C-alpha positions as CSV (number, residue, x, y, z in Angstrom):
1,M,0.0,0.0,0.0
2,L,2.5,2.6,1.1
3,T,6.0,2.6,-0.4
4,G,9.1,2.8,1.7
5,T,9.6,6.3,0.4
6,T,6.2,7.3,1.8
7,E,6.9,5.7,5.2
8,L,10.3,7.5,5.3
9,A,8.6,10.8,4.5
10,L,6.1,10.2,7.3
11,R,8.9,9.4,9.8
12,A,10.7,12.5,8.8
13,L,7.6,14.6,9.1
14,I,6.8,13.1,12.5
15,Y,10.3,13.9,13.7
16,L,10.1,17.5,12.5
17,G,6.7,17.9,14.0
18,L,7.7,16.5,17.4
19,A,11.0,18.2,17.5
20,A,9.5,21.6,16.5
21,P,12.9,22.9,15.7
22,A,13.6,26.7,16.0
23,E,16.1,26.3,13.2
24,P,16.0,24.1,10.1
25,I,17.3,20.5,10.5
26,S,20.0,19.4,8.1
27,P,19.2,16.4,5.9
28,K,22.4,14.7,7.3
29,R,21.2,15.1,10.9
30,L,17.8,13.9,10.0
31,A,19.2,10.9,8.2
32,D,21.3,10.1,11.3
33,T,18.3,10.3,13.5
34,L,16.1,8.2,11.2
35,N,18.9,5.7,10.6
36,C,18.5,5.9,6.8
37,S,20.6,6.7,3.7
38,P,21.2,10.5,3.4
39,T,20.9,10.2,-0.4
40,Y,17.5,8.4,-0.2
41,L,16.3,10.8,2.4
42,G,17.4,13.8,0.4
43,K,15.4,12.6,-2.6
44,T,12.4,12.0,-0.3
45,L,12.7,15.4,1.3
46,G,12.9,16.9,-2.3
47,L,9.5,15.4,-3.1
48,L,8.0,17.0,0.1
49,V,9.5,20.4,-0.7
50,K,8.1,20.2,-4.3
51,A,4.7,19.4,-2.8
52,D,4.9,22.4,-0.4
53,I,4.9,20.2,2.6
54,L,8.4,21.1,3.7
55,R,10.4,24.3,3.1
56,S,14.0,24.1,2.2
57,V,16.4,26.6,3.7
58,R,19.8,27.1,2.0
59,G,23.1,28.0,3.6
60,A,25.5,26.8,6.3
61,R,22.6,26.6,8.8
62,G,20.2,25.3,6.1
63,G,17.9,22.3,6.2
64,V,14.2,21.6,6.2
65,V,11.2,22.8,8.2
66,L,7.5,22.2,7.9
67,A,6.1,24.5,5.3
68,R,2.6,24.4,6.7
69,D,0.7,23.8,9.9
70,P,0.6,20.0,10.6
71,R,-3.3,20.2,10.7
72,T,-3.3,21.1,7.0
73,I,-1.0,18.3,5.9
74,S,-3.1,15.2,5.1
75,L,-1.7,11.7,4.7
76,L,-3.1,11.8,1.2
77,A,-0.9,14.8,0.4
78,V,2.2,13.0,1.7
79,T,1.3,9.8,-0.1
80,E,0.7,11.5,-3.4
81,A,3.8,13.6,-3.0
82,C,5.8,10.4,-2.7
83,Q,3.9,7.9,-4.9
84,G,2.0,10.1,-7.3
85,A,-1.7,10.5,-7.6
86,L,-3.7,7.6,-6.3
87,I,-5.8,6.8,-9.3
88,G,-8.1,3.9,-9.9
89,D,-8.4,3.1,-13.5
90,Y,-11.2,0.5,-13.4
91,C,-13.8,-0.6,-15.8
92,L,-16.3,1.4,-13.6
93,S,-14.9,4.5,-15.2
94,T,-15.6,3.2,-18.7
95,A,-19.3,4.0,-18.6
96,G,-20.4,4.9,-22.0
97,R,-17.9,2.6,-23.6
98,G,-20.4,-0.1,-24.3
99,L,-20.2,-1.9,-20.9
100,L,-23.5,-2.8,-19.3
101,A,-22.0,-3.4,-15.9
102,P,-18.5,-3.4,-14.5
103,C,-16.9,-6.6,-13.4
104,R,-17.1,-7.6,-9.7
105,F,-13.3,-7.3,-9.2
106,H,-13.3,-3.7,-10.4
107,Q,-16.3,-2.9,-8.2
108,V,-14.4,-4.1,-5.2
109,M,-11.2,-2.3,-6.3
110,E,-13.1,1.0,-6.8
111,D,-14.5,0.6,-3.2
112,V,-11.0,0.0,-1.8
113,H,-9.7,3.0,-3.7
114,R,-12.5,5.3,-2.5
115,Q,-12.0,4.2,1.1
116,L,-8.2,4.6,0.9
117,V,-8.5,8.1,-0.4
118,Q,-11.1,9.0,2.2
119,T,-9.1,7.6,5.1
120,L,-5.8,9.2,4.0
121,S,-7.6,12.5,3.5
122,A,-9.2,12.4,6.9
123,C,-5.9,11.9,8.8
124,S,-3.5,14.8,9.2
125,L,0.1,15.0,10.4
126,A,-1.3,16.7,13.5
127,D,-3.3,13.5,14.2
128,L,-0.1,11.4,13.9
129,L,1.8,13.8,16.2
130,A,-0.9,13.3,18.8
131,C,0.0,9.7,19.1
132,P,3.3,9.0,17.3
133,A,4.1,5.6,18.8
134,P,2.2,2.8,20.4
135,K,1.6,2.7,24.1
136,L,3.2,-0.4,25.6
137,T,1.9,-2.9,28.0
138,R,4.2,-4.6,30.5
139,N,5.6,-7.0,27.9
140,G,5.3,-4.7,24.9
141,D,8.2,-4.0,22.5
142,A,8.6,-0.4,21.3
143,N,10.9,-1.7,18.5
144,A,7.9,-3.4,16.9
145,C,6.8,0.0,15.6
146,R,8.8,1.4,12.7
147,M,7.5,4.9,13.3
148,K,9.2,5.0,16.8
149,L,11.9,7.7,16.9
150,D,14.5,7.4,19.6
151,G,15.5,10.5,21.4
152,V,12.5,12.6,20.4
153,E,10.1,13.8,23.1
154,G,6.7,12.2,22.7
155,S,7.7,9.6,20.2
156,G,8.8,6.9,22.6
157,A,6.2,4.4,23.9
158,V,5.0,4.5,27.4
159,N,6.7,1.8,29.4
160,T,4.7,0.6,32.3
161,R,7.3,-1.8,33.6
162,P,8.1,-1.0,37.3
163,R,11.6,0.4,37.9
164,R,14.1,-1.8,39.7
165,A,15.3,-0.5,43.0
């Protein structure tokens, strides 16, 4: 469903949203934090800049910052910035081309497409920032969530294990 590029973009956006940096964060620092290839991250950040989700700042203290309020950045916008428009080219859209009824497979795929677009449109970056990582039970494993960011306030899971004396 979501490509690795889209997941990396979301992790970078969550980091930037949680860190709320006063100054731009360099792609190298962001790549180190996210434990990913600086080249791959640079290309991903470029897609987000082009989509006006991030703003790029040049210079010695340059880097990236959110270009808009997280409430205005939908998951659909991030997904389409990274993967292209989510289009469903199904026989449903061929009305007037001599089809009496679309096939069942394409009816189902049209429903999946519509629900995916609706769900991604309804969720914003601000929604992800409100709960960026799973809350853990006693035996939970924070490493099971790929969106977890070490060292960022609010991104770690809540650990309910009692402290040892």
